[in-house]
FIKE-576141 format. One line per field, with one value per residue (C-alpha): residue number from 0; y, x, z; residue in three letters. Coordinates in Angstrom, 2 decimals, padded with zeros to 5 digits. Example, Ala and Ser with C-alpha at 12.3 -4.5 7.8 and 13.67 -1.06 7.14 Angstrom:
2
seq: (0  1)
y: (-004.50  -001.06)
x: (012.30  013.67)
z: (007.80  007.14)
type: (ALA  SER)
This chain:
333
seq: (0  1  2  3  4  5  6  7  8  9  10  11  12  13  14  15  16  17  18  19  20  21  22  23  24  25  26  27  28  29  30  31  32  33  34  35  36  37  38  39  40  41  42  43  44  45  46  47  48  49  50  51  52  53  54  55  56  57  58  59  60  61  62  63  64  65  66  67  68  69  70  71  72  73  74  75  76  77  78  79  80  81  82  83  84  85  86  87  88  89  90  91  92  93  94  95  96  97  98  99  100  101  102  103  104  105  106  107  108  109  110  111  112  113  114  115  116  117  118  119  120  121  122  123  124  125  126  127  128  129  130  131  132  133  134  135  136  137  138  139  140  141  142  143  144  145  146  147  148  149  150  151  152  153  154  155  156  157  158  159  160  161  162  163  164  165  166  167  168  169  170  171  172  173  174  175  176  177  178  179  180  181  182  183  184  185  186  187  188  189  190  191  192  193  194  195  196  197  198  199  200  201  202  203  204  205  206  207  208  209  210  211  212  213  214  215  216  217  218  219  220  221  222  223  224  225  226  227  228  229  230  231  232  233  234  235  236  237  238  239  240  241  242  243  244  245  246  247  248  249  250  251  252  253  254  255  256  257  258  259  260  261  262  263  264  265  266  267  268  269  270  271  272  273  274  275  276  277  278  279  280  281  282  283  284  285  286  287  288  289  290  291  292  293  294  295  296  297  298  299  300  301  302  303  304  305  306  307  308  309  310  311  312  313  314  315  316  317  318  319  320  321  322  323  324  325  326  327  328  329  330  331  332)
y: (089.96  089.27  087.45  084.44  083.28  079.69  080.13  081.28  078.24  075.81  077.90  077.51  073.78  073.28  074.33  070.96  068.80  067.23  066.26  062.47  060.23  056.60  054.13  054.02  051.04  050.87  050.72  054.17  055.77  057.86  059.39  062.72  063.46  065.84  064.36  065.73  066.08  066.55  069.35  070.31  070.57  073.19  071.20  073.12  073.97  070.85  072.78  072.56  075.49  077.24  077.12  080.45  081.73  084.11  087.45  086.43  085.85  082.24  080.00  079.09  075.51  074.66  076.25  073.63  074.96  073.03  074.56  074.22  076.41  079.07  078.89  079.17  082.21  083.91  082.97  084.63  087.92  090.85  092.30  089.07  090.06  086.51  084.42  086.57  087.62  084.05  082.71  085.34  084.82  081.04  081.31  083.83  081.48  078.60  080.46  082.30  079.82  082.45  084.34  088.11  087.17  084.59  082.00  081.90  080.69  083.29  086.05  088.30  091.99  091.55  089.71  092.27  091.45  092.37  094.57  095.69  097.74  094.82  092.37  094.84  095.39  091.66  091.03  093.81  092.53  088.95  090.04  092.28  089.26  087.17  085.01  083.78  081.68  081.44  085.23  085.50  082.98  084.73  088.08  086.75  084.81  087.78  090.13  091.66  090.10  086.57  087.34  088.47  086.61  084.12  085.35  087.81  090.95  092.29  093.27  091.22  087.68  086.92  088.69  086.31  088.88  091.91  090.29  091.61  088.35  085.10  082.42  079.12  076.24  072.60  071.59  069.99  066.19  065.90  068.55  066.93  063.46  064.78  066.74  063.61  061.69  064.49  064.76  060.99  060.62  057.63  058.14  057.01  054.15  054.57  051.52  051.94  054.95  055.20  055.28  058.83  059.97  062.69  062.75  066.22  064.62  062.11  062.77  061.93  061.08  057.43  056.32  054.36  056.15  055.84  058.71  061.13  060.10  060.57  064.02  065.28  065.12  066.22  063.41  065.73  064.96  068.59  071.94  073.21  073.89  072.43  068.97  069.32  069.00  070.51  069.33  067.30  063.74  060.74  058.93  061.58  061.34  057.55  057.80  060.03  058.11  054.48  054.42  053.09  056.29  057.85  054.83  052.57  055.31  055.84  052.11  051.77  051.18  053.77  056.51  059.67  058.42  055.16  056.97  059.38  056.48  054.65  057.72  059.60  062.79  063.83  064.23  068.02  067.77  065.19  067.43  070.46  068.53  067.27  070.75  072.32  069.60  069.60  073.14  075.22  076.49  075.43  074.27  076.67  076.21  074.53  072.18  071.29  070.51  068.23  066.33  065.88  064.68  062.08  060.79  060.58  058.79  056.22  054.73  055.53  052.40  050.13  048.17  046.01  047.94  046.38  047.10  050.66  051.19  049.84  052.02  055.11  054.48  054.08  057.38  059.12  057.68  058.98  062.46  062.41  061.22  063.96  066.70  065.25  065.12  068.56  071.40  073.46  070.83  070.00  073.57  076.49  079.43)
x: (-046.72  -045.55  -042.39  -043.76  -042.12  -041.65  -044.47  -046.82  -045.88  -046.89  -049.94  -051.08  -050.27  -052.36  -055.45  -055.27  -053.98  -057.42  -057.99  -057.96  -057.97  -059.05  -059.63  -063.08  -065.10  -063.50  -059.86  -058.29  -061.24  -060.38  -062.65  -061.64  -063.06  -062.55  -061.26  -062.11  -058.51  -055.04  -052.50  -049.19  -046.27  -043.57  -040.43  -038.16  -040.43  -042.59  -045.81  -049.09  -049.43  -052.81  -054.37  -054.31  -054.30  -051.49  -051.68  -054.96  -055.93  -055.39  -058.31  -058.84  -057.92  -061.56  -063.04  -065.51  -065.53  -064.10  -060.66  -060.99  -064.11  -062.18  -059.45  -062.01  -063.64  -060.24  -059.36  -062.42  -062.19  -062.02  -059.04  -057.05  -053.97  -053.06  -055.90  -057.46  -054.07  -052.78  -055.99  -056.11  -052.45  -052.89  -055.92  -054.09  -051.12  -053.41  -054.63  -051.45  -048.75  -047.22  -048.60  -048.59  -046.29  -043.79  -043.11  -046.79  -046.20  -043.52  -045.76  -043.36  -042.64  -039.30  -040.92  -043.40  -045.97  -045.35  -048.47  -049.30  -052.34  -053.86  -053.36  -054.80  -057.86  -058.46  -058.10  -060.57  -063.04  -062.67  -063.42  -066.31  -067.90  -067.57  -064.70  -066.74  -064.22  -066.44  -066.66  -062.87  -062.38  -064.97  -063.27  -059.85  -061.04  -063.05  -060.09  -058.10  -054.97  -056.36  -057.62  -054.23  -052.71  -049.96  -048.10  -045.44  -044.44  -040.96  -039.47  -041.62  -040.68  -038.95  -041.41  -042.91  -043.81  -045.71  -048.59  -047.52  -048.73  -050.29  -047.80  -048.53  -048.86  -049.86  -053.24  -053.06  -053.15  -056.73  -058.09  -056.34  -057.69  -061.23  -060.99  -059.91  -062.82  -065.23  -064.12  -064.03  -067.29  -065.79  -065.43  -062.29  -062.98  -061.67  -061.79  -064.45  -066.11  -069.25  -069.03  -068.63  -066.72  -064.26  -060.65  -061.23  -063.78  -061.33  -060.99  -057.29  -054.25  -054.12  -056.58  -054.53  -053.96  -050.76  -051.86  -052.35  -049.05  -047.20  -048.66  -047.67  -050.64  -049.78  -049.31  -050.83  -048.19  -047.28  -049.01  -046.34  -047.48  -044.15  -045.72  -047.40  -045.11  -045.67  -042.36  -042.54  -041.28  -040.78  -043.49  -046.01  -045.03  -045.36  -048.72  -050.08  -048.55  -049.02  -050.77  -054.23  -055.71  -056.53  -056.30  -058.59  -061.19  -061.13  -061.38  -064.42  -067.70  -069.24  -066.81  -067.65  -065.40  -067.34  -070.68  -069.35  -068.26  -071.59  -073.80  -075.07  -073.05  -070.95  -067.20  -067.31  -069.78  -067.57  -064.51  -066.45  -067.84  -064.37  -062.84  -065.68  -065.56  -061.78  -060.66  -063.85  -063.46  -064.08  -061.14  -059.34  -059.69  -056.29  -057.09  -060.46  -058.93  -056.27  -058.71  -061.33  -058.58  -057.50  -061.07  -061.43  -058.10  -059.10  -061.80  -060.41  -060.20  -061.69  -064.47  -065.60  -068.18  -067.05  -063.42  -064.29  -066.30  -063.43  -060.91  -063.12  -063.55  -059.79  -059.29  -061.80  -060.01  -056.73  -058.20  -059.40  -055.98  -054.21  -056.32  -056.15  -052.35  -051.93  -050.28  -053.45  -055.40  -052.72  -051.82  -053.71  -052.84)
z: (-047.73  -044.21  -043.20  -041.33  -038.14  -037.05  -034.53  -037.30  -039.35  -036.61  -035.67  -039.25  -039.36  -036.24  -038.18  -039.94  -037.07  -036.58  -040.19  -040.43  -043.50  -043.69  -046.51  -048.07  -049.26  -052.71  -053.75  -053.89  -052.08  -049.02  -046.40  -044.84  -041.40  -038.49  -035.22  -031.76  -030.67  -032.09  -032.01  -033.58  -031.16  -031.53  -032.44  -030.05  -027.14  -027.27  -026.57  -028.46  -030.84  -030.87  -034.34  -036.13  -039.72  -040.71  -038.89  -037.21  -033.60  -032.40  -031.48  -027.83  -026.83  -025.98  -029.13  -030.51  -034.07  -036.99  -037.46  -041.22  -041.13  -039.21  -041.84  -044.67  -043.05  -042.77  -046.33  -047.82  -045.92  -048.38  -046.50  -046.72  -048.77  -049.75  -051.15  -053.87  -055.25  -055.34  -056.88  -059.62  -060.47  -060.69  -062.98  -065.17  -065.39  -066.37  -069.45  -070.44  -069.45  -067.18  -064.20  -063.85  -060.97  -062.16  -060.84  -059.97  -056.39  -055.61  -054.27  -052.38  -052.32  -054.09  -057.02  -058.40  -061.10  -064.72  -064.59  -061.05  -062.07  -063.99  -061.14  -058.61  -060.81  -061.29  -057.54  -056.68  -059.29  -058.02  -054.45  -055.56  -057.24  -054.07  -055.35  -058.32  -060.22  -063.30  -063.43  -063.18  -065.98  -068.15  -067.57  -068.54  -071.58  -072.83  -072.59  -075.42  -073.92  -074.31  -077.83  -079.11  -082.02  -081.31  -084.38  -083.17  -085.02  -085.57  -082.23  -079.86  -080.88  -077.58  -075.29  -072.74  -070.10  -071.38  -073.32  -076.72  -078.28  -077.09  -076.09  -077.80  -075.34  -075.65  -074.31  -070.84  -070.83  -069.55  -071.93  -074.88  -074.12  -073.63  -076.89  -078.78  -077.26  -078.20  -081.83  -082.42  -080.40  -078.58  -074.81  -073.01  -070.58  -067.02  -064.73  -062.06  -063.68  -065.85  -069.63  -070.87  -067.78  -068.79  -067.65  -066.20  -063.87  -062.42  -058.68  -058.50  -060.57  -059.55  -062.24  -064.76  -068.07  -070.06  -072.29  -069.37  -067.83  -071.13  -071.68  -068.25  -065.91  -062.39  -059.81  -057.16  -054.58  -053.94  -054.47  -056.85  -060.41  -061.54  -061.08  -064.45  -067.45  -070.88  -072.31  -075.55  -075.50  -077.76  -075.80  -076.82  -080.49  -080.45  -078.69  -081.42  -084.30  -083.26  -079.90  -079.29  -077.89  -081.26  -083.54  -081.51  -081.28  -085.04  -085.73  -083.47  -085.29  -082.97  -084.02  -085.91  -088.72  -088.98  -089.08  -091.69  -093.87  -093.46  -093.85  -096.85  -096.39  -099.35  -098.99  -098.62  -095.72  -093.99  -094.26  -093.00  -090.05  -089.09  -089.15  -087.21  -084.55  -084.14  -085.01  -084.70  -088.25  -091.82  -093.95  -096.21  -099.95  -100.08  -097.18  -098.67  -102.04  -100.55  -098.34  -101.03  -103.33  -100.75  -100.47  -104.25  -104.64  -101.99  -104.22  -107.66  -109.76  -107.04  -108.73  -105.82  -103.71  -100.41  -101.11  -102.14  -098.92  -096.80  -098.61  -098.20  -094.48  -094.09  -095.88  -093.58  -090.54  -091.94  -092.34  -088.73  -087.60  -089.57  -087.99  -084.46  -084.59  -086.12  -084.23  -084.58  -082.62  -080.06  -079.14  -077.67  -079.90)
type: (MET  CYS  HIS  SER  THR  GLN  ASP  GLN  TYR  TYR  ASN  PHE  ALA  SER  LEU  PHE  ALA  ARG  VAL  LYS  ILE  LYS  ASP  GLY  ASP  THR  GLU  GLY  ASP  GLU  ILE  VAL  SER  ASN  ALA  ARG  ASP  GLY  ASP  VAL  LEU  HIS  PRO  ARG  ARG  GLY  VAL  ALA  MET  PRO  PRO  ALA  PRO  LEU  ASP  ALA  ASN  PRO  MET  LYS  PRO  ASP  ASP  PRO  ARG  ASP  ARG  ARG  ALA  VAL  PHE  ALA  ASP  TRP  LEU  ALA  GLN  PRO  ASP  ASN  PRO  TYR  PHE  ALA  ARG  ALA  ALA  VAL  ASN  ARG  VAL  TRP  SER  ASN  PHE  PHE  GLY  ARG  GLY  LEU  VAL  ASP  PRO  GLU  ASP  ASP  LEU  ARG  ALA  THR  ASN  PRO  PRO  SER  ASP  GLU  ALA  LEU  LEU  ASP  TRP  LEU  VAL  ALA  ASP  PHE  ILE  ALA  HIS  ARG  TYR  ASP  MET  LYS  HIS  LEU  ILE  ARG  THR  ILE  MET  GLY  SER  ALA  ALA  TYR  ALA  ARG  SER  SER  VAL  PRO  ILE  THR  GLY  ASN  GLU  SER  ASP  ALA  LYS  PHE  LEU  SER  HIS  TYR  ARG  VAL  LYS  ARG  LEU  PRO  ALA  GLU  VAL  LEU  LEU  ASP  ALA  ILE  SER  ARG  VAL  THR  GLU  VAL  PRO  THR  PRO  PHE  PRO  GLY  TYR  PRO  SER  GLY  TRP  ARG  SER  LEU  GLN  LEU  PRO  ASP  SER  GLN  VAL  ALA  SER  THR  PHE  LEU  ASP  SER  PHE  GLY  ARG  ALA  PRO  ARG  ILE  ALA  THR  CYS  SER  CYS  GLU  ARG  SER  ALA  GLU  PRO  SER  MET  SER  GLN  ALA  LEU  HIS  LEU  ALA  ASN  GLY  GLY  THR  ILE  ASN  ASP  LYS  LEU  ARG  SER  ASP  ALA  SER  ALA  ALA  ALA  ARG  ALA  ALA  ALA  GLY  LYS  ARG  ASP  ASP  ALA  ALA  ILE  VAL  ASP  ARG  LEU  PHE  LEU  ALA  ALA  LEU  SER  ARG  ARG  PRO  SER  ALA  HIS  GLU  ARG  GLU  ARG  MET  LEU  GLY  ALA  LEU  ARG  ASP  ALA  THR  ALA  GLY  VAL  ALA  ASP  PRO  LYS  ALA  ALA  ALA  ALA  SER  ARG  ARG  GLN  ALA  ILE  GLU  ASP  LEU  TYR  TRP  ALA  VAL  LEU  THR  SER  ARG  GLU  PHE  LEU  PHE  ASN  HIS)
């Protein structure tokens, strides 16, 4: 990596000096456009700085091209030492909770990666596949490193650097909310967006959601990954225990729990379906026995059919709640 000068900083900033933003037709909507003029002045010399990517030739003052397009062309050059390495490290960090270079934004010669050969191979493969992000994600998620157990063995309990075991991490706020909606089969409503819109599809972080805020979604004010928080909090615990996000979905007559209670499936099929939907596995013998016992106890001794049906539905909702608030569901492991 180069050591950028002040001139390079303002050359780079000038690439975006003609990007203008104005309000759109709806609240919170913004329109980004390219102006015909606009430059960045050097703070000491007071002169307009010619736009230029790092270590690249500057554009001429009368160059009619969109400066952002020039930047994009530079960014995607195979010999660009910055973009591919930064992109690969960020994607790796997203799935492992730690980049091969850590902190993930500190890409400098004096902060080497934990596995230089691995990072170099991933970067070369990423470039060879024309910066195909899906290919990169598929490569990482199909690796032996990603498939490692999260259960440490004697001697590597404290290792967070050399991939000896998978580091357990909580699901990101948006992924968690979408997963809850998927398992309960009740979409989360977002003001101004169609029914069924997922939180991962939201274009910005200004859409109101107490759940997403509590679970640490990034405000998107800065480019630092430190914006997103994975720290546990009392607010999160209260949301899961008493909040409306899970409970209101389960109480809905359109929920998977409601349909299970009203349908003709037997108790074992209901438990299997819940585990497969939420945990991608069938319950163990012990788990099955406990859950089937809870469903039997819910209607034991209840003579009135309506009361028995209501009690059984409540028990099914409780089973859904127990699984959706379990560590196995909340954490990537």
